[in-house]
C-alpha positions as CSV (number, residue, x, y, z in Angstrom):
1,M,-3.1,43.8,-8.0
2,R,-4.1,44.6,-4.5
3,F,-7.7,43.7,-3.6
4,A,-9.8,44.8,-0.7
5,R,-11.8,41.8,0.6
6,A,-15.2,42.8,1.9
7,G,-17.7,41.1,4.1
8,A,-20.8,39.3,2.8
9,R,-22.6,41.3,0.2
10,P,-26.4,41.9,0.6
11,Q,-28.6,39.8,-1.6
12,L,-29.3,41.5,-4.9
13,R,-33.0,42.2,-5.3
14,P,-34.8,40.2,-8.1
15,A,-36.7,43.3,-9.2
16,R,-36.8,47.0,-8.2
17,I,-39.6,48.2,-6.1
18,R,-39.8,52.0,-6.5
19,P,-41.7,54.2,-4.1
20,G,-44.9,55.9,-5.1
21,S,-44.7,59.6,-5.9
22,A,-47.9,61.0,-4.6
23,L,-46.6,62.0,-1.1
24,L,-43.4,63.4,-2.7
25,L,-45.4,65.7,-5.0
26,A,-47.8,66.7,-2.1
27,A,-44.8,67.7,0.1
28,A,-42.7,69.4,-2.6
29,T,-44.2,72.9,-2.1
30,A,-44.1,72.8,1.7
31,A,-40.5,71.5,1.7
32,S,-39.4,74.2,-0.7
33,L,-41.1,76.9,1.4
34,A,-39.5,75.6,4.6
35,A,-36.1,75.5,2.9
36,G,-36.5,79.1,1.9
37,C,-36.9,80.1,5.6
38,Q,-33.7,78.3,6.6
39,G,-30.0,78.7,6.0
40,P,-26.9,80.2,7.5
41,G,-26.6,83.9,7.1
42,R,-24.3,86.8,7.5
43,G,-26.2,88.1,4.5
44,G,-28.8,90.8,4.7
45,G,-26.4,93.7,4.5
46,G,-23.3,94.6,2.5
47,P,-22.1,93.3,-0.8
48,Q,-22.2,89.6,-1.5
49,V,-18.9,87.7,-2.0
50,P,-18.8,86.2,-5.6
51,I,-17.8,82.5,-5.8
52,T,-17.8,80.5,-9.1
53,V,-18.3,76.8,-8.7
54,A,-17.4,74.4,-11.5
55,A,-19.7,71.4,-11.8
56,I,-20.8,68.6,-14.0
57,R,-24.5,68.7,-13.4
58,G,-26.0,65.5,-11.9
59,V,-27.7,63.8,-9.0
60,D,-24.6,64.2,-6.8
61,N,-24.6,68.0,-6.8
62,A,-28.3,68.7,-6.9
63,P,-28.3,70.4,-3.5
64,L,-25.8,72.9,-4.8
65,Y,-28.2,73.9,-7.6
66,F,-31.1,73.9,-5.2
67,G,-29.2,76.0,-2.7
68,V,-28.4,78.6,-5.3
69,R,-32.0,78.6,-6.6
70,N,-33.7,79.0,-3.2
71,G,-31.3,81.6,-1.8
72,T,-29.4,79.5,0.8
73,F,-26.0,80.8,-0.4
74,A,-27.3,84.3,-0.9
75,R,-28.5,84.4,2.8
76,A,-24.9,83.4,3.7
77,G,-23.6,86.5,2.0
78,L,-22.4,84.6,-1.1
79,D,-23.1,85.3,-4.8
80,V,-22.6,81.8,-6.1
81,T,-22.4,81.2,-9.9
82,I,-22.3,77.6,-11.2
83,R,-20.4,77.0,-14.4
84,Q,-21.2,73.8,-16.1
85,F,-18.4,71.7,-17.5
86,G,-18.3,68.4,-19.5
87,S,-15.4,66.7,-17.8
88,V,-13.2,66.6,-14.7
89,P,-10.1,67.7,-16.6
90,Q,-12.0,70.8,-17.7
91,E,-12.9,71.5,-14.1
92,L,-9.3,71.1,-13.0
93,T,-8.2,73.5,-15.7
94,A,-10.7,76.1,-14.5
95,L,-9.4,75.7,-10.9
96,S,-5.8,76.1,-12.2
97,N,-6.4,79.2,-14.2
98,G,-8.7,80.9,-11.7
99,S,-11.9,80.8,-13.8
100,A,-13.5,78.7,-11.1
101,D,-13.0,79.0,-7.3
102,I,-14.5,75.7,-6.2
103,A,-15.1,72.5,-8.1
104,A,-17.6,69.6,-7.5
105,G,-16.4,66.2,-8.6
106,D,-15.8,62.5,-8.0
107,Y,-13.2,61.7,-5.3
108,V,-11.7,59.0,-7.5
109,D,-10.9,61.4,-10.4
110,F,-9.6,64.1,-8.1
111,F,-7.5,61.8,-5.9
112,Y,-5.9,60.3,-9.0
113,Q,-4.9,63.8,-10.1
114,V,-3.5,64.5,-6.7
115,S,-1.5,61.3,-6.7
116,K,0.1,62.1,-10.0
117,S,1.1,65.6,-8.6
118,S,-0.7,67.2,-11.5
119,H,-2.7,69.2,-9.1
120,P,-1.1,69.0,-5.7
121,F,-2.7,72.2,-4.6
122,L,-6.2,70.7,-4.3
123,R,-8.0,70.6,-1.0
124,I,-11.3,69.1,0.1
125,I,-13.7,71.7,1.6
126,A,-16.9,69.7,1.8
127,D,-18.3,66.2,1.4
128,G,-20.9,65.9,-1.3
129,Y,-22.6,62.5,-2.0
130,H,-22.4,58.9,-0.7
131,A,-23.5,55.7,-2.3
132,A,-26.7,53.8,-1.3
133,P,-27.9,50.4,-2.4
134,G,-29.3,50.3,-5.9
135,M,-27.8,53.5,-7.3
136,I,-24.8,52.0,-9.2
137,E,-25.5,48.7,-10.9
138,V,-24.5,46.3,-13.6
139,L,-27.5,45.6,-15.8
140,T,-28.1,43.1,-18.6
141,Y,-30.8,42.7,-21.2
142,P,-33.6,40.1,-20.9
143,G,-32.5,36.7,-22.3
144,S,-28.8,37.4,-22.0
145,G,-28.2,34.3,-20.0
146,I,-26.4,36.4,-17.3
147,T,-28.0,35.6,-14.0
148,S,-25.1,36.3,-11.6
149,P,-21.8,38.2,-11.3
150,Q,-20.0,35.0,-12.4
151,G,-21.8,35.3,-15.7
152,L,-19.9,38.5,-16.6
153,V,-16.6,36.6,-17.1
154,H,-15.3,37.1,-20.7
155,R,-18.4,39.2,-21.4
156,T,-18.3,42.9,-22.5
157,V,-19.6,45.5,-20.0
158,G,-20.1,49.0,-21.2
159,T,-19.2,51.7,-18.8
160,P,-19.2,55.5,-18.6
161,P,-16.0,57.1,-20.0
162,S,-12.9,57.8,-18.1
163,Q,-12.4,61.3,-16.7
164,G,-8.6,61.4,-17.2
165,I,-7.6,58.1,-15.7
166,P,-5.8,55.7,-18.2
167,V,-7.9,52.9,-19.6
168,G,-6.5,49.6,-20.7
169,S,-4.2,48.7,-17.8
170,G,-6.7,46.2,-16.4
171,R,-7.2,48.6,-13.4
172,P,-10.4,50.6,-12.7
173,Y,-10.6,53.9,-14.4
174,S,-13.6,55.5,-12.7
175,T,-15.7,55.5,-9.6
176,E,-18.1,53.1,-11.2
177,T,-15.5,50.6,-12.3
178,L,-13.7,50.8,-9.0
179,A,-16.9,50.0,-7.1
180,A,-17.9,47.2,-9.4
181,Q,-14.5,45.6,-9.4
182,S,-14.5,45.6,-5.6
183,V,-17.8,43.8,-5.5
184,L,-16.8,41.3,-8.2
185,T,-13.7,40.5,-6.2
186,N,-15.7,39.9,-3.1
187,D,-17.9,37.5,-5.1
188,G,-14.9,35.5,-6.2
189,V,-14.8,36.9,-9.7
190,D,-11.5,38.2,-11.2
191,P,-12.5,41.6,-12.6
192,T,-9.6,41.4,-15.1
193,Q,-11.6,38.6,-16.8
194,V,-14.4,41.0,-17.6
195,K,-14.1,43.1,-20.8
196,W,-14.7,46.7,-19.7
197,R,-15.6,49.0,-22.5
198,P,-15.8,52.8,-21.9
199,M,-18.2,54.7,-24.1
200,P,-20.3,57.9,-24.0
201,T,-22.8,57.5,-21.1
202,A,-25.7,58.5,-23.3
203,A,-24.9,55.6,-25.7
204,L,-24.8,52.9,-23.0
205,I,-28.5,52.0,-22.9
206,G,-28.7,51.9,-26.7
207,A,-25.7,49.6,-26.9
208,L,-27.3,47.2,-24.4
209,A,-30.7,47.3,-26.2
210,A,-28.9,46.4,-29.5
211,H,-26.8,43.7,-27.7
212,R,-23.5,45.3,-28.7
213,V,-22.5,44.8,-25.1
214,A,-23.6,42.0,-22.7
215,A,-24.2,44.4,-19.8
216,I,-23.7,48.0,-18.8
217,L,-22.4,49.6,-15.6
218,V,-24.4,52.7,-14.8
219,P,-25.5,55.0,-12.0
220,E,-28.9,56.6,-11.5
221,P,-30.7,58.0,-13.4
222,Y,-29.6,55.6,-16.1
223,I,-30.6,52.6,-14.1
224,F,-34.2,53.8,-14.0
225,E,-34.1,54.6,-17.7
226,A,-32.7,51.2,-18.7
227,E,-35.2,49.3,-16.5
228,T,-38.2,51.2,-17.8
229,S,-37.2,51.5,-21.5
230,I,-35.8,48.1,-22.3
231,G,-36.6,46.0,-19.2
232,A,-32.9,45.8,-18.1
233,I,-32.2,43.3,-15.3
234,P,-29.8,44.0,-12.4
235,V,-26.9,41.6,-12.1
236,L,-24.7,43.3,-9.5
237,D,-25.1,46.1,-7.0
238,A,-21.8,48.1,-7.0
239,A,-22.7,50.0,-3.8
240,S,-22.4,47.0,-1.5
241,G,-19.8,45.2,0.5
242,A,-16.7,47.2,0.7
243,T,-18.4,50.0,-1.3
244,A,-21.5,50.3,0.9
245,S,-22.1,54.0,1.7
246,L,-18.9,54.8,-0.2
247,P,-18.2,58.6,-0.5
248,L,-18.6,59.4,-4.2
249,S,-18.0,63.1,-4.6
250,G,-17.1,66.3,-2.9
251,Y,-16.1,69.9,-3.3
252,F,-12.6,71.0,-3.9
253,A,-10.7,74.3,-4.0
254,T,-7.1,75.4,-4.3
255,A,-4.9,76.0,-1.3
256,S,-4.2,79.5,-2.4
257,F,-7.9,80.4,-2.8
258,I,-8.7,79.0,0.7
259,R,-5.9,81.1,2.2
260,Q,-7.0,84.3,0.5
261,H,-10.8,83.8,1.1
262,A,-11.0,81.9,4.4
263,Q,-14.3,83.5,5.5
264,A,-16.0,83.0,2.1
265,V,-15.0,79.3,2.2
266,A,-16.3,78.9,5.7
267,D,-19.6,80.6,4.6
268,F,-19.8,78.3,1.6
269,Q,-19.3,75.2,3.7
270,A,-22.0,76.3,6.1
271,A,-24.5,77.1,3.3
272,L,-23.8,73.8,1.5
273,E,-24.3,72.0,4.8
274,Q,-27.7,73.6,5.0
275,A,-28.6,72.8,1.4
276,Q,-27.6,69.2,2.0
277,A,-29.6,69.1,5.2
278,D,-32.6,70.3,3.2
279,A,-31.9,67.4,0.8
280,A,-32.6,64.9,3.5
281,L,-36.3,65.3,2.8
282,A,-35.7,64.2,-0.8
283,T,-38.4,66.4,-2.2
284,P,-36.2,69.5,-2.7
285,V,-33.6,67.4,-4.6
286,R,-36.2,65.6,-6.7
287,S,-37.8,68.9,-7.6
288,E,-34.4,70.2,-8.6
289,L,-33.6,67.1,-10.6
290,A,-36.8,67.5,-12.6
291,T,-35.4,70.7,-14.0
292,Q,-32.3,69.0,-15.4
293,P,-32.2,68.5,-19.2
294,G,-33.3,65.0,-20.2
295,M,-34.8,64.2,-16.8
296,T,-38.5,63.5,-16.7
297,R,-40.7,64.3,-13.7
298,Q,-41.3,60.6,-13.2
299,A,-37.6,59.7,-13.3
300,A,-36.8,62.5,-10.8
301,E,-39.5,61.2,-8.4
302,L,-38.5,57.5,-8.6
303,I,-34.8,57.2,-9.1
304,T,-32.8,55.8,-6.2
305,L,-30.9,58.5,-4.4
306,G,-27.7,58.3,-2.4
307,D,-27.0,60.3,0.8
308,Y,-26.0,63.9,1.1
309,P,-23.8,64.2,4.2
310,T,-24.0,67.3,6.4
311,S,-20.5,66.9,7.8
312,L,-17.1,65.9,6.6
313,N,-15.6,62.7,8.1
314,V,-12.0,62.2,7.1
315,G,-12.0,58.5,7.9
316,S,-15.0,58.0,5.6
317,I,-13.5,59.8,2.7
318,A,-10.2,58.0,3.3
319,R,-12.0,54.7,2.4
320,V,-12.0,55.9,-1.2
321,A,-8.2,56.4,-1.3
322,S,-7.6,53.1,0.4
323,L,-9.8,51.3,-2.1
324,M,-8.0,53.0,-5.0
325,F,-4.6,52.0,-3.5
326,N,-5.7,48.4,-3.1
327,F,-6.6,48.3,-6.8
328,E,-3.4,50.0,-7.8
329,M,-5.0,53.2,-9.0
330,L,-2.9,55.2,-6.5
331,T,0.9,54.9,-6.4
332,P,1.9,56.0,-3.8
333,A,-1.0,56.2,-1.4
334,I,-2.2,59.7,-0.5
335,N,-2.9,61.1,3.0
336,V,-6.5,62.3,2.8
337,S,-6.4,64.1,6.1
338,S,-3.7,66.4,4.7
339,L,-6.2,67.5,2.0
340,V,-9.2,68.3,4.2
341,V,-10.1,71.8,5.2
342,R,-12.3,71.9,8.2
């Protein structure tokens, strides 16, 4: 197994200090109105170009939903429809059969498919979401006796399920497990000595509360939910060291769609960039997250958010492929620059 050694990892906080929500709520209306006055635009006249985007709704693609709702894409001359899917394989099928034009998804899952030549036609048209401290963590229950990453050895850690990457080889099978195993390696812990158990994401907190697993590996908003509902305690921040600011997700299209609809793709890129720029204020995104099923207003206001980039940096995204190669998830390595559409 190839491991990527990172530099010193930031000290894990003993307890989460979450920001207050008063200013966020006070600014929400103003931010939304301001966003409505912005945006790229060749719109205003003529028919809008229809584009269907496949997505698994979550924190990572909140600007996409916000951009559709507040008219950012419409002002760019696009009629964007979002089709929600339950898994990456379903999104890939939609791209393959033409029922979706663009798909939003994790780089790890899409790069794996590219490396297996299952979907060599995939191209990256936009960067979507980057990791920030405290947004992917390993949590344990009070009294578990696990006080450091070393305490995870020979213990069972529940994780979100795989999205098409084989489980059981000892290698990572998701963005979360890749990030966590990288940080564990940096801490001198052999990740193959940890018992990783994929399970439905919605069942992870219940499994931890019932002590069916010693710890869980989850992203936001599940971190916030676990901490507030059962007093879960952080053991490891998976967005640190070699995975600090790691690109997590992006937007993909087929090479043929890009060739046939070059102007529409360019307009989509510009509109998404505007939507992600609006997300820098946080309030538009948090307002959008509050509309998601199962997301409370309090959680939407207080969860830790990552970063929504407003440009695509090939070198940054290539970090994901390099990390996957080091952990033997990619054989052979892939050339990320050949996949990027600028």
